[in-house]
N, C-alpha and C positions, 0 to 999 in steps of 0.2 A: 072244195079244192081251192088252194090258192093260185094265183096266177102263174107262179113260177113252177108249178108241178107239171111233170111230164106224164101223159096217159100212155101206157104200153097195153096193147091189144095183142093177144096170141091165142093159140089153140090148146096149149098143154100146160098143166100145172108145173111141169118140170122147166118149161121155158121161163114161165113167170118168175119161179124161184131164183133164176139165175140173175134177172135184171131188177127184181124187186128191191125196194130200199127207200130211204128218206128221198123226199122230193119226187117220188114216182108212185102212180096209182096203177095197179094192174088189173086187166080184165081177161080171164081165160075162159075158154069153153067152145061149144059148137056154135053155129050161126044164130040159133034161137036164144041160147043163153046171153050171146054177146049183144044181140039187138034188144034183149030185155034190159039187160044192164045198162046200156047206153040211153035207152028211153028214160029209164029211172034216174039218169045223171044227165038230163036235159040241160040243167043249169050250169054243168061244169064249164069252166073256161081254161082248158089246158093250154100252156105255153107251146107244146109240142104233141103231136099224136104220133106214135111210133108202132108200126106193125113189125114184130120181133118173132123170131123162132125158126123153126126148120121149113123146109121147101122141098118138093120134088124137082128133080133136074130135067129139063127138057132139052137143053143145048148139050150136045155130045162132048163139048169140050169140058164140061164142069165135072169135078170129082167130089165125092163125099167130103164135106169139111170146107169147101170153097164158099166164099161169101158173095152173097148178091145184094146190091144196093139198088132197089128199085127205082127207076127212072119214072116208071108209071105202072099202074096196074090196069089190065083190060078185062073186059067182059062183053057179054051180048048188050049189056046196059051202057057201054060206052067205057071211057077211059077216065082214070083219076090220076092226075101226075103229081109228083112229089115236089117238095121245095127243093129248087135246083141249089140254092146256096148251102142248105143242110145237108144235102146229098154230096155235094162237092167236099164240103169240110169233113164229112165222115169218111169219105174215100181216101183223102190225104192223111187223116190221123191213122187209119187202118193200114194203109199201105207203108206209111212211116214205121209201123209197129210190126212190119213183116208180114202181114196178112195177104193171101191170095183173094183179091176182091175184084168184083166186076160191077158196073154200072149198066144195068140191063132192064128190060121190061120183063114184068111178070104178069101172069094170067089168073084169073080167079076160077075156082071150081067148088062145086057143091059137095063133092065127095072125094076121097083119095083116087088119084089116077093110077091104077094098079099094074097095068100092062106096058110094055115097051112099045107095042103098036099104038097104044092109044096116046102114049106120051109123043110119038112121032107125029100122030095126027094133029095133036094140040100144038105141037111146034109148028107145023106147016100152016095151021090155020091162023095162028096169033103172031108167030115169030117171036115168041116170048121165050126167055132163057129158063124160067122156072115157073112153078105152079103152087099155090097154097090157098087156103080156104078162109083166111082172115083178112088180107090185105085190102080187099075190096070194102069190106064194112068199116075197117079203119078209115080208109080214105074217104068214104062218103061221109062218115061222121066228121071227119076234119074239114071237109068242104062246107059241111052245114055250119060247123062252128066258126069257120074262117080262121082255122089254126093251121100253122106248118105241119106238114105230114112228110114222114120219112119212112122207109122200108129197109129193114136189116135181116136178111134171112141166109140161114146156112143150109147149103145142100145136104140132103140126106141121101135118099135113094137116086142114083144116077139115071140118065136117060134110057140106058139099055138094061135097066133092072125090072124085072117082073116082080111084083109084091105078091105075097101069099093072100089068098082071098080073106083070111081071117083079119088082114089089115082094116077091113071095112067094119069090122065088129070089135075092134080091140080097145077102143075109147069109150069112156062114157061121156054123157053130155057136158060135164063140167071139167074136162081135159085130164082126167085120171084114166089110168089102165083098168079095163075091165078083166080082171084076171079070170074070172069064172067063164066069161065068154071065150077068152083065149084058149083056156083048158077044154072047153067043150069043142071047140074047132079042131084042136090037136087030136083029141080022142076020135072025133068024127073022120078026120082026114090027117093021119100022122105023116104023110108025104109033106104037109105044109110045114115041118119043122125045119127043113133044109132052107127054104125061103125065109123063114123067121130068123134064123141064125144070120143070114146075109143082111137082112133088114136091120137087126140089132147092131151088126158091125158098121153099117152106114150111119146109123143114129149115133152111135159112140162118137164117130168122127165129127159128126154135126155139132153135137153138144160140146165136145171138146173145142171146137172152133168158136162157139158162143161163150164158153167159159173163158177162153183166152181173150176174146175181146173185152170181157169184163175186168179180168185180172190185170191185163196190160194197160188198159185205159178205163180206170174206175170212174172217171168224169167223162164217159164216152159221149153223152148227149148234153153235157154242161155247155152252156153258151149258145145253144142252138134254139132257145125259145123265142117266142114272139117279139120279146124285147130287144132281141139282138139281130132280127132279120129285117 
């Protein structure tokens, strides 16, 4: 990778497709896939590491499609802070484009947080506004590489939304939809269809927000590389 490249880390292939392109290298998948990919790419020298994609909302203020720029990501292992200059620049660009954007703490999770009660508990424990499964991995890699780090996440499910249990089985390890697993779960428990419809609507709002970021600001991360910070 050339030094000007941006490394984008996300969980879903659909997230990666939105931001992929020249000057960007994307890695997507679950924790094991991401860590394996980053281990193979130990010699990379990205100008910026970005955690990008959807997140679960923990702050009751946040609606599907709201954007969170992470000030830091916290976990039981500690906190990884993002680059303040990059985050402030992104916030200004997004706000000028009319986005509803918040600079907040995120927290890491090893699995989707599927109930409103669990989200409330996590909010109390961490004071985080959102939760995802990739930002900690991205932040740890950025810190190891001494590269600037940024988090841009769109809220999918809000704090008061219970997710259907099939959300735990809907994805394969490489960030694709496991359609067979979803169908099996719906056959086993058709009542989950209502929750699936709500989740789909939330996700559509979040993906629209990410696509809007890319369409309004095609150079969203340009000028935020190591040479400029």
